[in-house]
N, C-alpha and C positions, 0 to 999 in steps of 0.2 A: 357643715355643708353636706346635703345629701344628693345623690344623682339617682334618677330613675329613667327609664326608657318609656317613650309614648309615641304614638303615631298621630300625625296631622292629616286630617282628611280634607283640608282645604278651607275648613270652617272650625273645627273642634279638635281639641287635643284628647286623644284617648290613652290614659296610662295602660302599659301592658306589664307593669310590675306595681306591687302594692305601694302606696303612698305612705311613707313613714311618720308623717306628721298630721295634727289636726288643726293647729293654730293657723293664723295667717303668717305667710312667708313672702319675702322678696324672692323673685325667682329670675333665672336668665335662661332664655330658650335658645338653644343652638340646634340648627338645621344640619343634620350630618349629610343625608344623600337621599335622593328620591327612592321610593319603593317602586321596584319594577313588577307590574302585574303580568301574570301569565297570559300571553295572547289567547289561548285556547286551553281551558282545563277539560279534563275529562267529563265534568259534569255538563259542559256546554253541549255535549253530544247525546246526553241522557234523552231517551225517548225518541230519537231520530233515525234509529235503525229498523228497518222492517224485518219480518220474518225470514225474507229471501236473503237478506244480508247475513243473518245467523247461520243460514243453511251454507252459504259460501264460506264463512269461517269454519263450520264444522268440517267441510270438504278439505279445506287447507290443513286443518289439524290432523285428520285421518291420513292425508297424503304424507305429511311429515313423520307421522309415527309409522308409516309402512315404508319410508324411504329406503331403509337398509335391509328389509326382508329379503331373504334369498341370497345375500351377499355374505361371503366368508370373511372373517377378520383379517385374513391374510390374502385377499384378493389384490392383485397387482393393479392399481388404478393409473399406472403411467401410460 
């Protein structure tokens, strides 16, 4: 008996591991759990930002980089 993992897309099975046999075999198909899709991947946002958005991000980064300038390590922040 051999076991391999595959993904079922609603129509076809797509093996995600090599199939170790070449002749005909009787198989048992077991559905383990649904695959959860990420609701919004980073690629969904690709090309949607304007140049103004990048300027805002650069301002935030610059502000964070200079946040502690002029403060001493031993400043009392209480």
